[in-house]
Structures are given as C-alpha cells and as structure tokens.
C-alpha positions as CSV (number, residue, x, y, z in Angstrom):
1,M,72.8,141.4,81.4
2,N,71.4,139.5,84.4
3,K,71.5,135.7,83.9
4,K,69.3,133.5,86.1
5,L,71.4,130.9,88.0
6,T,70.1,127.4,87.0
7,R,70.3,124.3,89.2
8,R,73.0,122.9,86.9
9,D,75.1,126.1,87.2
10,F,74.7,126.0,91.0
11,L,75.9,122.4,91.2
12,T,78.8,123.1,88.8
13,Y,80.0,126.1,90.8
14,T,79.5,124.2,94.1
15,G,81.7,121.3,92.7
16,Y,84.4,123.7,91.7
17,G,84.3,125.3,95.1
18,L,84.7,122.0,96.8
19,I,87.6,121.1,94.6
20,A,89.3,124.4,95.3
21,V,88.9,124.1,99.0
22,S,90.1,120.5,99.2
23,A,92.9,120.6,96.7
24,P,95.6,122.0,99.0
25,S,95.2,119.3,101.6
26,L,95.2,116.6,98.9
27,V,98.4,117.9,97.4
28,S,100.1,118.1,100.8
29,K,99.0,114.5,101.6
30,A,100.3,113.3,98.2
31,A,103.7,115.0,98.9
32,V,104.0,113.3,102.3
33,A,103.1,109.9,100.7
34,A,105.6,110.4,97.9
35,E,108.3,111.2,100.3
36,G,107.8,107.9,102.2
37,E,109.5,106.6,105.3
38,K,113.0,105.2,105.8
39,I,113.2,101.5,104.9
40,K,113.9,99.2,107.8
41,L,116.3,96.2,107.5
42,D,113.5,93.8,108.6
43,D,111.2,94.9,105.8
44,P,110.2,91.8,103.7
45,I,111.2,93.4,100.4
46,A,114.5,94.7,101.8
47,S,115.3,91.2,103.1
48,A,114.4,89.6,99.7
49,L,116.7,92.0,97.9
50,G,119.5,91.7,100.4
51,Y,119.3,95.4,101.3
52,V,122.2,96.6,103.5
53,Q,122.8,100.1,104.9
54,V,126.5,100.0,104.1
55,T,127.5,98.7,100.6
56,P,130.0,95.8,100.4
57,N,131.3,97.5,97.2
58,S,132.2,101.2,97.4
59,E,131.5,101.6,93.6
60,Q,127.9,100.3,94.0
61,N,125.5,102.2,96.2
62,C,122.0,103.6,96.2
63,D,123.4,107.0,95.3
64,N,124.6,105.8,91.9
65,C,121.8,103.3,91.2
66,M,119.3,103.9,88.4
67,H,116.4,102.9,90.7
68,A,117.1,105.8,93.1
69,K,114.9,108.9,92.5
70,G,115.1,112.4,93.9
71,D,118.2,114.5,94.5
72,V,121.6,112.8,93.9
73,G,123.7,113.1,97.1
74,A,120.7,113.4,99.5
75,D,121.1,111.2,102.6
76,W,117.8,109.4,102.0
77,R,116.1,109.0,98.6
78,P,113.0,107.3,97.2
79,C,113.7,104.0,95.3
80,A,111.6,102.4,92.6
81,L,112.3,99.0,94.0
82,F,110.9,99.9,97.5
83,Q,107.6,101.6,96.9
84,N,107.0,104.5,99.3
85,K,110.2,103.9,101.1
86,L,113.5,105.9,101.3
87,V,116.9,104.2,101.0
88,E,120.2,105.5,102.4
89,K,122.7,106.8,99.9
90,N,125.5,104.5,101.0
91,A,123.2,101.4,101.0
92,W,123.1,98.6,98.5
93,C,120.7,95.8,97.3
94,K,120.7,93.0,94.7
95,G,118.6,95.2,92.4
96,W,121.5,97.7,92.0
97,V,122.0,98.9,88.4
98,A,124.4,101.6,87.4
99,A,122.7,104.9,86.7
100,G,122.7,106.2,83.2
C-alpha cells in the first residue's frame, strides 16, 4: 500500500529528525553543566556560608553532608547549596547537616 506523504507528515518527520540529530549534543552539554566547576573561596555564596577547604571539625565535612551529591568518597562532588559548583570532600560550610 502506497501512502502519499502529506505536508503534516513531512513536518512531523522533519521535526523528529532534528531532535534525533541534536539530542546527543544537548545531553553532553547538560552533563558538563551538571558536573559544574570547582568552587572558589572568593565565591560570594561560599563566603556567605563560611566555606573552607579544610574542615575545622574532622567529623563534619562535605563528604558526610546531606547536601553533597554524587559519589561518596570522590575528591570533588556537586553540592545542593552551591548550584553548579563542586565542593572538596574535606571541606566544610555553615550549611553542613549530617547525611542520612
């Protein structure tokens, strides 16, 4: 059975094609954005939260804080308090809360 391609079908298939072609680059850009950059001590939010790269209390650090995301034990991890920034596992800030 031979179906005639309508304008609507053409536009639909073209849209799907554009999505398929652009999806891999969008995913890789999102992965890079999610990973973030290492936070700097002069960052305004870091200053406001008293972020330090070496914790003053060995029992409280970013590695055991509930706000840290990603793999436990990784040297640098994303933090919910510092959007799109990575915190060092031995660091600490005033937002520290014991993980679960």
